[in-house]
Backbone as a chain_set.jsonl record, in Angstrom:
{"seq": "MSTKKSAANSQVNQEHTHPVSDQLADSLHSTVDALHDTAAKTEEQLRHKGDASSQALQAQKRLLEKKWNASGIKEYATENPVKTAGIAFGAGVLLTMLLRGK", "coords": {"N": [[8.886, -16.926, 58.188], [10.449, -14.765, 57.478], [11.362, -15.597, 55.025], [9.113, -15.364, 53.446], [8.792, -12.597, 53.402], [11.167, -11.809, 52.17], [10.86, -13.037, 49.698], [8.62, -11.691, 48.747], [9.665, -9.089, 48.655], [11.649, -9.483, 46.757], [10.112, -10.022, 44.518], [8.849, -7.543, 44.137], [11.108, -5.986, 43.667], [11.976, -7.189, 41.305], [9.95, -6.463, 39.557], [10.402, -3.777, 39.213], [12.912, -3.577, 38.211], [13.261, -3.59, 35.512], [12.655, -1.253, 33.819], [13.007, -0.178, 31.24], [12.575, -2.311, 29.452], [9.944, -2.859, 30.175], [8.687, -0.508, 29.356], [9.198, -0.664, 26.629], [7.747, -2.977, 26.044], [5.131, -2.066, 26.56], [4.939, -0.12, 24.586], [5.169, -1.692, 22.283], [2.868, -3.265, 22.559], [0.92, -1.296, 22.195], [1.457, -0.602, 19.552], [0.888, -3.009, 18.237], [-1.833, -3.215, 18.81], [-2.801, -0.965, 17.407], [-2.105, -1.721, 14.817], [-3.711, -3.969, 14.559], [-6.268, -2.768, 14.613], [-6.156, -1.265, 12.237], [-5.796, -3.323, 10.362], [-8.191, -4.712, 10.72], [-10.087, -2.831, 9.839], [-9.29, -2.596, 7.168], [-9.725, -5.216, 6.273], [-12.511, -5.35, 6.511], [-13.28, -3.405, 4.623], [-12.256, -4.594, 2.275], [-13.778, -6.947, 2.171], [-16.325, -5.847, 1.818], [-16.015, -4.511, -0.675], [-15.377, -6.719, -2.233], [-17.764, -8.182, -2.125], [-19.459, -6.361, -3.427], [-18.245, -6.291, -5.959], [-18.596, -8.936, -6.738], [-21.387, -9.071, -6.951], [-21.766, -7.233, -9.035], [-20.408, -8.55, -11.115], [-21.989, -10.858, -11.359], [-24.384, -9.713, -12.258], [-23.51, -8.692, -14.717], [-22.84, -11.086, -15.967], [-25.371, -12.316, -16.169], [-26.58, -10.504, -17.95], [-24.957, -10.799, -20.249], [-25.448, -13.514, -20.821], [-28.149, -13.382, -21.429], [-28.072, -11.791, -23.739], [-26.54, -13.496, -25.381], [-28.19, -15.754, -25.605], [-30.204, -14.66, -27.123], [-29.005, -14.109, -29.5], [-28.214, -14.357, -33.028], [-25.965, -15.742, -33.727], [-25.633, -17.77, -31.858], [-27.815, -19.334, -32.486], [-27.159, -20.134, -35.125], [-24.799, -21.562, -34.559], [-25.75, -23.681, -33.013], [-27.413, -24.937, -34.816], [-25.682, -25.651, -36.865], [-23.229, -27.259, -36.048], [-20.848, -28.51, -37.004], [-19.965, -26.92, -39.142], [-19.53, -24.597, -37.702], [-17.422, -25.371, -35.995], [-15.462, -25.78, -37.934], [-15.175, -23.191, -38.976], [-14.219, -21.877, -36.683], [-11.8, -23.262, -36.328], [-10.442, -22.589, -38.728], [-10.264, -19.791, -38.397], [-8.606, -19.722, -36.188], [-6.219, -20.837, -37.217], [-5.592, -18.945, -39.187], [-5.256, -16.633, -37.596], [-3.075, -17.447, -36.041], [-1.093, -17.649, -38.019], [-0.91, -14.972, -38.812], [0.001, -13.751, -36.459], [2.455, -14.948, -36.07], [3.885, -13.984, -38.196], [4.887, -15.152, -40.487]], "CA": [[8.24, -15.677, 57.912], [11.403, -13.904, 56.793], [11.45, -16.025, 53.626], [7.964, -14.807, 52.743], [9.072, -11.184, 53.187], [12.234, -11.664, 51.172], [10.289, -13.43, 48.413], [7.762, -10.588, 48.324], [10.547, -7.979, 48.296], [12.356, -9.793, 45.522], [9.146, -9.845, 43.426], [8.692, -6.104, 43.93], [12.346, -5.515, 43.054], [12.037, -7.687, 39.929], [9.007, -5.701, 38.758], [10.923, -2.433, 38.963], [14.295, -3.603, 37.744], [13.283, -3.599, 34.052], [11.763, -0.19, 33.338], [13.145, 0.013, 29.793], [11.882, -3.402, 28.759], [8.515, -2.681, 30.413], [8.246, 0.573, 28.489], [9.228, -1.217, 25.277], [6.614, -3.9, 25.918], [3.923, -1.25, 26.458], [4.958, 0.508, 23.266], [4.884, -2.739, 21.293], [1.453, -3.623, 22.683], [0.157, -0.216, 21.56], [1.672, -0.722, 18.114], [0.145, -4.188, 17.774], [-3.257, -2.865, 18.862], [-3.073, -0.058, 16.287], [-2.017, -2.543, 13.603], [-4.92, -4.796, 14.551], [-7.393, -1.919, 14.218], [-5.996, -0.953, 10.816], [-6.036, -4.557, 9.598], [-9.614, -5.026, 10.798], [-10.79, -1.904, 8.948], [-8.943, -2.971, 5.798], [-10.431, -6.464, 5.965], [-13.921, -5.025, 6.34], [-13.411, -2.725, 3.33], [-12.028, -5.572, 1.207], [-14.948, -7.826, 2.086], [-17.426, -5.074, 1.238], [-15.732, -4.325, -2.101], [-15.47, -8.029, -2.874], [-19.188, -8.492, -2.297], [-19.991, -5.469, -4.467], [-17.707, -6.755, -7.236], [-19.249, -10.204, -7.055], [-22.742, -8.772, -7.409], [-21.661, -6.595, -10.349], [-20.043, -9.586, -12.086], [-23.162, -11.709, -11.567], [-25.315, -8.956, -13.086], [-22.926, -8.663, -16.057], [-22.965, -12.442, -16.514], [-26.773, -12.516, -16.561], [-26.826, -9.691, -19.129], [-24.301, -11.438, -21.391], [-26.17, -14.752, -21.148], [-29.399, -12.984, -22.08], [-27.727, -11.369, -25.104], [-26.083, -14.671, -26.133], [-29.344, -16.602, -25.909], [-31.03, -13.994, -28.127], [-28.213, -13.797, -30.699], [-28.296, -15.234, -34.196], [-24.764, -16.573, -33.777], [-25.901, -18.981, -31.074], [-28.751, -20.142, -33.266], [-26.4, -20.735, -36.224], [-23.848, -22.528, -33.999], [-26.456, -24.89, -32.576], [-27.973, -25.614, -35.993], [-24.593, -26.109, -37.731], [-22.058, -27.382, -35.181], [-19.645, -28.892, -37.747], [-19.514, -25.718, -39.833], [-19.034, -23.669, -36.685], [-16.1, -25.851, -35.588], [-14.561, -25.521, -39.061], [-14.918, -21.745, -39.024], [-13.365, -21.56, -35.531], [-10.47, -23.797, -36.618], [-9.843, -21.752, -39.769], [-9.93, -18.491, -37.807], [-7.445, -19.944, -35.32], [-5.044, -21.021, -38.078], [-5.305, -17.636, -39.79], [-4.739, -15.759, -36.537], [-1.737, -17.928, -35.7], [-0.196, -17.274, -39.114], [-0.707, -13.525, -38.779], [0.782, -13.391, -35.28], [3.824, -15.43, -36.253], [4.517, -13.12, -39.197], [5.484, -15.972, -41.547]], "C": [[9.176, -14.752, 57.149], [11.55, -14.32, 55.328], [10.274, -15.496, 52.83], [8.205, -13.34, 52.433], [10.147, -11.011, 52.116], [11.735, -12.062, 49.789], [9.408, -12.317, 47.875], [8.605, -9.395, 47.904], [11.262, -8.252, 46.986], [11.41, -9.677, 44.324], [8.945, -8.371, 43.113], [9.926, -5.551, 43.243], [12.44, -5.96, 41.596], [11.09, -6.906, 39.025], [9.577, -4.35, 38.371], [12.36, -2.427, 38.451], [14.409, -3.567, 36.226], [12.396, -2.485, 33.482], [11.838, 0.006, 31.816], [12.395, -1.077, 29.035], [10.376, -3.318, 28.988], [7.948, -1.594, 29.51], [8.21, 0.104, 27.03], [8.041, -2.147, 25.047], [5.306, -3.121, 25.776], [3.82, -0.609, 25.08], [4.608, -0.505, 22.184], [3.422, -3.171, 21.349], [0.586, -2.564, 22.017], [0.262, -0.309, 20.045], [0.871, -1.89, 17.549], [-1.354, -3.902, 17.786], [-3.641, -1.95, 17.703], [-3.047, -0.828, 14.967], [-3.254, -3.425, 13.464], [-6.118, -3.98, 14.095], [-7.338, -1.598, 12.725], [-6.297, -2.179, 9.956], [-7.517, -4.915, 9.601], [-10.423, -4.124, 9.869], [-10.533, -2.268, 7.491], [-9.675, -4.242, 5.377], [-11.907, -6.2, 5.703], [-14.158, -4.342, 4.986], [-13.242, -3.697, 2.171], [-13.213, -6.516, 1.047], [-16.133, -7.106, 1.435], [-17.223, -4.889, -0.266], [-15.808, -5.638, -2.865], [-16.917, -8.434, -3.114], [-19.8, -7.648, -3.412], [-19.505, -5.916, -5.85], [-18.374, -8.049, -7.676], [-20.656, -9.969, -7.589], [-22.719, -8.138, -8.797], [-21.314, -7.62, -11.427], [-21.224, -10.518, -12.381], [-24.177, -11.013, -12.467], [-24.815, -8.912, -14.531], [-23.054, -10.028, -16.727], [-24.39, -12.704, -16.984], [-27.102, -11.733, -17.838], [-26.209, -10.33, -20.371], [-24.996, -12.738, -21.792], [-27.477, -14.435, -21.87], [-29.132, -12.576, -23.528], [-27.317, -12.567, -25.962], [-27.264, -15.546, -26.529], [-30.227, -15.991, -26.986], [-30.282, -13.768, -29.445], [-28.421, -14.82, -31.812], [-27.098, -16.157, -34.295], [-24.984, -17.866, -32.998], [-26.826, -19.909, -31.86], [-28.029, -20.861, -34.403], [-25.475, -21.83, -35.695], [-24.557, -23.799, -33.546], [-27.059, -25.656, -33.755], [-26.894, -26.231, -36.874], [-23.301, -26.276, -36.918], [-20.772, -27.721, -35.938], [-19.089, -27.679, -38.497], [-18.909, -24.727, -38.841], [-17.641, -24.073, -36.22], [-15.08, -25.598, -36.691], [-14.202, -24.045, -39.161], [-13.973, -21.355, -37.884], [-11.938, -22.055, -35.768], [-9.749, -22.932, -37.645], [-9.431, -20.381, -39.236], [-8.707, -18.616, -36.901], [-6.162, -20.088, -36.112], [-4.623, -19.687, -38.674], [-4.695, -16.676, -38.762], [-3.328, -16.149, -36.138], [-0.722, -17.517, -36.771], [0.1, -15.766, -39.082], [0.173, -13.105, -37.593], [2.226, -13.865, -35.388], [4.591, -14.555, -37.243], [5.188, -13.897, -40.31], [4.535, -16.114, -42.694]], "O": [[8.732, -14.026, 56.259], [11.834, -13.478, 54.477], [10.422, -15.204, 51.643], [7.875, -12.871, 51.343], [10.027, -10.144, 51.25], [12.157, -11.469, 48.796], [9.439, -12.024, 46.68], [8.299, -8.749, 46.902], [11.46, -7.337, 46.187], [11.834, -9.284, 43.237], [8.878, -7.99, 41.944], [9.81, -4.732, 42.332], [12.923, -5.212, 40.746], [11.391, -6.703, 37.849], [9.262, -3.832, 37.299], [12.952, -1.361, 38.281], [15.518, -3.518, 35.692], [11.469, -2.773, 32.726], [10.83, 0.323, 31.184], [11.666, -0.792, 28.086], [9.601, -3.666, 28.098], [6.856, -1.742, 28.962], [7.288, 0.444, 26.289], [7.409, -2.113, 23.992], [4.462, -3.48, 24.955], [2.744, -0.563, 24.484], [3.836, -0.205, 21.273], [2.804, -3.415, 20.313], [-0.387, -2.901, 21.341], [-0.725, -0.118, 19.336], [0.247, -1.765, 16.496], [-2.068, -4.306, 16.868], [-4.689, -2.137, 17.085], [-3.888, -0.598, 14.098], [-3.778, -3.599, 12.363], [-6.905, -4.448, 13.273], [-8.355, -1.654, 12.034], [-6.978, -2.073, 8.936], [-8.043, -5.373, 8.586], [-11.337, -4.59, 9.189], [-11.451, -2.25, 6.672], [-10.184, -4.332, 4.26], [-12.487, -6.765, 4.775], [-15.12, -4.661, 4.286], [-13.99, -3.64, 1.195], [-13.605, -6.848, -0.072], [-16.847, -7.678, 0.611], [-18.154, -5.089, -1.046], [-16.252, -5.669, -4.012], [-17.256, -8.963, -4.173], [-20.562, -8.151, -4.237], [-20.28, -5.916, -6.806], [-18.679, -8.229, -8.855], [-21.068, -10.595, -8.566], [-23.553, -8.462, -9.642], [-21.861, -7.569, -12.529], [-21.43, -10.917, -13.527], [-24.766, -11.646, -13.342], [-25.601, -9.075, -15.465], [-23.343, -10.112, -17.921], [-24.599, -13.249, -18.068], [-27.817, -12.233, -18.706], [-26.848, -10.4, -21.42], [-25.117, -13.031, -22.981], [-27.864, -15.134, -22.806], [-29.87, -12.962, -24.434], [-27.696, -12.653, -27.13], [-27.332, -16.026, -27.661], [-30.928, -16.716, -27.693], [-30.874, -13.283, -30.409], [-28.754, -15.979, -31.568], [-27.193, -17.236, -34.879], [-24.564, -18.937, -33.437], [-26.629, -21.124, -31.886], [-28.251, -22.051, -34.627], [-25.368, -22.899, -36.297], [-24.005, -24.891, -33.686], [-27.199, -26.878, -33.699], [-27.147, -27.222, -37.558], [-22.367, -25.494, -37.096], [-19.701, -27.258, -35.547], [-17.881, -27.441, -38.487], [-17.889, -24.098, -39.124], [-16.769, -23.218, -36.065], [-13.94, -25.236, -36.4], [-13.046, -23.697, -39.403], [-13.032, -20.589, -38.095], [-10.976, -21.356, -35.449], [-8.584, -22.581, -37.459], [-8.367, -19.87, -39.587], [-7.87, -17.715, -36.855], [-5.13, -19.531, -35.735], [-3.442, -19.34, -38.669], [-3.718, -15.988, -39.056], [-2.478, -15.286, -35.92], [0.385, -17.086, -36.448], [1.237, -15.349, -39.302], [0.998, -12.199, -37.723], [3.126, -13.228, -34.84], [5.808, -14.408, -37.134], [6.008, -13.324, -41.028], [4.857, -16.77, -43.684]]}, "num_chains": 1, "name": "protein.A"}
């Protein structure tokens, strides 16, 4: 019976022998909880902005595809693919020469 009492007393003594580390642990837990809340809010905002950006990009893509399908350049490129490739190659060579400065 005395061993049970001494074991119980030693547990109580061990709980109260580390007040500084207990206080530090409580402080760290509070800090981690605050960091978690901030990270959760930031994640939610990023997801919302990402969804909004994705929708805006999809709308822009649809608009550009509509304009491209209605353009005369697409019609010319599909009717004359060899000429179009030659024009693109020539423009690339010319641009390269101008950027090199030679």
